[in-house]
N, C-alpha and C positions, 0 to 999 in steps of 0.2 A: 304744184308748188313751184314758186319762182326759185331760181338758182340762188339769189341773194338770201331768201328766207331759209333755204336748205343749209347754206354755209353758216348762217347766224344761229340756227336752232341748237340748243344744248350748250351754248357757249356763254361765258360771262359777257363777252363782247366780240364783235367782228367789225372791222372797218376796212374800207377799200378806197384808195385814192387813185383815180384814173385820169391820165392826161392824154387826150386824143391827139393823134398826129394828123397829117394831111390825108385827104381822101383823093385817090386817083380814079377817075371815071373814064371808062372806055366803052361807050355804047351803053348796053344794059348790064355791064359787069363793073365792079369797083373793088379796090383793095384799100386797106388802111391798117394802121397799127396803133396800139395804145401802150404807153408806159404805165405800169401799175405798181402800187405798194399796198400790201395787205398786212394787217396785224390782228391776232385773235388770242384769246385766253379761254381755256376750258374746252371740253368738260374736265373737271378735276384740275390737276396740276399739269395741264398740257399747254404749250405755248407755240406760237406760229407767227413768223414775220418773213416777208419776202419782198424782193424787187423782181419784176418780171416784165416781159414785153409780149404783146399778142401780135399775131399776123392774121388779119381778117379778110375774108372774101364775101362780097355781097352781090345780090342780083336784084335788078328792078323787076317788080311784079305789078300786077294791076292794083295792089293795095299799098304800094310804096317799096322801099328798099328792105330786103330781108337778108339775114346772115345765111350763107351757105356753108361756111366753115370757119373755124377759129383754132389756131394753135397757140398754146400758152407756154412760153419758154422762160424758165427760171433763170435769173441772172445772179441771184443771191438768195439763200434760204437759211433761216436760223430757227431752231426749235428749242433753244435753251431758255430757261426762265429769265424774265426781265422784270425790272423794278417799276414802280409807279402804281397808280390806282386807276380804275375805270369808274365812270359815273353813269348812272341811269339817265337815259334820254327822257325828255318830257313825253307825256302821253301823246299818242298820235303818230309817232315815228315808226 
């Protein structure tokens, strides 16, 4: 199961906005970072919002670039209820 589907299962909704940073390549190794915002509601009356940054390491393989490690550092985390409504996505998402 993909990580995104695992995060989305049993929730009313889960969204992730990721803004990639520059990629630094040194031979067959690379590093990059992503600034991320996530929001989710459910199951039940649970709420989740955050701002975070990743630090990623990649390695060139015969099939292309693959992740070798990722750290996920919270910059801000809020689990209090929030207002607003979610809407179902069209079929196929």
